[in-house]
C-alpha positions, 0 to 999 in steps of 0.5 A: 100280681100274687096268684090267689091260691087255695088249699083243698083236701077231704075227709070223713069222720075216720079221718079226723084226726088226721085231718086236725094235723094237717090243718094245724100244720098249715097254721104254723105260718103267718103270712100263710103262703096261701090265701085260703083253705077248703075242705070236702066233707065226706061224711064228718060228724057235726061236731067235726063239722063245726070245727073244720068250717071254724077254719076254712073258707068252704066246706063242701059235701061233693057230687059223685062228679064221675061214672062210678058203679052204684054198689061202690058208691054205697060202700065207700063213699069216701071215694069222692075224694078221688072223683073230685079232684079233676074238678077243682076249678069248678067246685071252688071258682076264683082261684088262680091256682089250686094246691091239694094235700091229702089228709093224711099228709101234713106239712112240717116245712113252708119251703114245699108249699112254696115250691109247689105253688111256684112250680104250679104258676108255670102252668105246669102240674107240680107234683112229686114222682115215687122217686127217692134213693131211700124208697122200697119200691117193691114188686107188690107196688109195682104189680099194684100199678101196673094191674090198674093201668092195664085194667083201666088203659089196656095191655100197652098202657103197662108199657109206659109204667115201665120207663115213664115217670110215675107221679103221686096224686095226693099232693099237687098244685095246678093253675086253674086254667091248665088243661090237665085238669078236663083230659085227666077228667077225661082219662078218669071217665075212660078208665071207669068205663073200661072197668064198669065203674067198679075201678076208681083210680084217679092217680092211674088216671092223672098219669095216663093223662100226662102220658098221652096227652103230653102235659107239661110237668114240673116234678118236684122233690120227694121232700114235697110229698114224701111217702112214708110207706116207701120209706119211713123219715128219721127224727132229727133230735137236735133239729128236732125235724123228721128228715131223710133217712139217708144222706143228705138228710134234709128236712121232709117238707110234707109227710104224707102218711101213705098206705098202712103208715097212718099209725106208724112211729119211728125211734128217737134214740137218747144217750140212754134211752129210746122212745118213740116218735109218732109220725103224725102232726105233733098233739094229733098222734091219737090212733084211728082206724082210717083206711087209705086212698090208693097211693101205691 
């Protein structure tokens, strides 16, 4: 029997143009490789809320599920997009697997959804490491991860970052009965308690849980979660596809407009002209003031 699967995302009004791109990208295929769509409303305008209610099976305003400091709750209510992630089976019961996709990502190729869900069906976490031969791994990005890991889990926690695989939490799939959910929540809580609730890092907690609890993971290629802030893709004019910028140049499955890449463009070169192509899903490329959830 096929798994009953739910795609989940979250957005506030600043992310609305990006959310529209994600949703429209998911509507490219019939039948869809998933059953339903859910969206956490982090502060959508009434018109935007009505729009997403017309295309999603579930639209929910999330609670604060973890001990985030009150000042941070008031200042950054969008951080609930991070704190809800270990609790998807509780918010949306009745599904066999959940596929989270950040609203600043969109799906170009169906294979990415299929690979993520097939990997999750094994009971392992399906996610992409922040690794590709085209990625520019800067000292700033590494220090960003190291500082958060050590602030949340102590100096020794940084040792794992030096040699173990570091996964991005912006796109992942996981079965509802996997042990990862509870252990992710456990380490997320410990990290918040260590920082008095002032450092809210779901990705840091996820990786710490994977390392400390020896949780099973099915690493997927960067094509399933291409981090554009680490390497801009190349636009292939003939295929009309965003592709790896280096050989072999495969089409990218999911483009993640992570960190500061949300309004980025790449050059499309013709015989006698060059023009810029937005990284956003076609038709949803208006600029936005959206800020990023941590992606480094």
